[in-house]
N, C-alpha and C positions, 0 to 999 in steps of 0.2 A: 425705416427711423430709429437709432434710439429714443429721438422725442416722443414719437407717439408710443414706444411701452414704456417710457415712465406719465404718458398722459392717461394709457392705457392703467396702469399698477391704479395709480390715483383715483380715478370714479370705482375701479373691479372692486376696492378693496373697503369702499365706503360701507362692504358688506360687516367689515370688522362690528361696525355703529348699529348696522338694522337687527332687531331682536327677533328672535325665535317665537312664532306669534304661538304657539302653540303653548309653552307655559303662561304668558299671560292671558289667554281664553283659562287655562286649568287654574289659573289662581296658586303655582308653585310656590312655597314657602320655602323661598329660596332670595339670599342679599342679592345678587347678580346673575340674570338669565342669559340662556349661554346666545353669543350673537350667530347668524348665517354664518357668517365665515368657522365659525365655532365647529357649528352641526356639517360643513362641508369634510373639514380636516377629520372630524370623527369620522364621514363617509370614507375618506380614503382611506383611513389606518383598516377600516373593516374592511375595504375592499381588496387590501393588502394581504389581510391575514387570510380571510374566506377563500381567495383565489390561489393560497396555498395549502392549507389543510385540504382542500376541495379537488386539490389537484386537476382544476379548470384548464382546458386549453381553448387562452382566448386572449385576444391580444389588452392587458391590462391598462400600457399606456394611454389608449384608446377609451377605456374607461374609465381610466383617473380624469381626463380632460373632460367627457360628459359629466361626471360626478362637478366638478370644476364652475365649468363654462353654463350648463343651464341653470345654474343659481343668482346667474346675473338678472334674471331676468326680472328678478323680484326688488333689483333697485326701481323698474318700473314699475312693478303691476301690487309689490308687497309682498306677504307670507301671509299664503293662504293656506288656512287649513280646512281639512275634512266637513269641521262644523261650520266655516267662511259662508253669507251668504250669497257673496257674489255668482254670478255664470259664468263657472268656467271654464265654457266653452266658448264665451265671449271675448272671456281674455289670452286668449291664444294665441293671436296674431297682433295685437300688441305686446307681447313678450316676447314673440322672435324677433319682429321687428327692434325691440327695445337691445338684444343682444346684437342684432347685424349692426345697430349702431356703434355701439358699443367697439367691435372688433374691430368696423369696417375699413379704419386705414393701418392695420398689423396685416404683414407679408401674408401669413396664413388665414387671414378669414375665410377663404373659400374651406378649407380641410376644417379650422373651429365651425361652422356652421354645417357643414356636413354631417359633422359631430351632433351640431345641434340637435338637429331635426332627422337623426337615426338615434340619439334617447327617445324625441318626443314617440315618431311611430312605433315602437317597442319592438320588434319583429329582430332582430338580430341579437346572439347569443348575448354579447359587448352590450348592449343595450337593457336586456333583458335583468342580467344581472345587475347593471350600476341601477335599474329601476329597482333594485329588492333592496339595495346597500341602502340605496336613497330612505326607505323606508323603514326598514329593518333597526335604523340606529337612532332612527326616531324613537321605534317602538324600546331600544336598549335604555336610551336615555333616559324615557317616561318608566323605565321600572326601576335606574339609579332613585330618581326621585322617590320612587314608591320606600325600595328598601330603606331609603333614609327618614320615610317620613313624610315627606315633603308637599305630598300631593295625596289623592285616594278618593275613591267615590262619592267619597262625603262632602268633596268639591265640585260634583256635579249639579245645574241645577236646572228649572224647568225648562229653561227654554231651547236647553243640549236634548234635553228626553225627547223635541220635536222630531230631531235626528230618529228616526225609525231602525234602521238600524242597530244604536247606539242602546235605546229603548229596549228594546228585546234582550240583547245582552242582558244587560240592568236587572228585567224584567225576572230574566230565569235565576236570579239570586246564584248563580254556579260561577259565578269568576269577580277576579279583582280588576283595577283597571288596567294594568300591568296585561293581562291574558284578552281584555279585551280590544287593546291596541293591539298584539298580535294577530287576534284571529281577523280583526278588520281585513287588516291587508296582507292576511294569511293568504291568498293564492299569487299572490306575486315573490313568496319564497322557496313553494313547495316544490319547482322546479331544480332549486337547489338544494333537497334532502332535509328543508326547514321547517320540516309542518307539527301539528299537532302535536302528535306524537312525542317529537324531538322536544319540544317547546315544553309541554307537562313533566313528562323525565328527564329536561337537563337543565334548560334555559331557567324554568319557573326557580329552583334549588338552589341555585348558581344564584349568591347575590353581594352584590357592590362591595 
């Protein structure tokens, strides 16, 4: 029913008013922080462009639905960052239930939940690509902040350095913040030819 479509719209678009917590945690010097909905839009644009240029043989429609629907869980559990102290495993069931509750009155609810589960399992080529896009968009956003002088390693705190991977990268003295973000998530990108060599030869020198 059309009523269910509009109810779903109003609930889902509350993501327009929820801030991406990465920018909050890192105290990015920006008048207005990015919303989760803006991150989703960025992911969709990135997916369309990379799917084109990498000539990937995959179902782009399913990728775009995954990138959109999986974010709905954040209405219930919030935006969880790598530095968040929450037990991420314990949040998975709550997250899935929250998405199910949001889509249950839509006629396409089974398809939407199947794609949500596909994204979370990350076994298909579409899910792996969607997961890579979700991470890479965050990296590129922080690279933009860095390029504009809005965030840097000077924003790091002693509490953040309790995260062993982050501390190891910082202690090496080799990397700036955008480098660290990329390297931390790089396993998700390598399958698509976006590896450390690509980052340091091209993306590092591509300024916003």
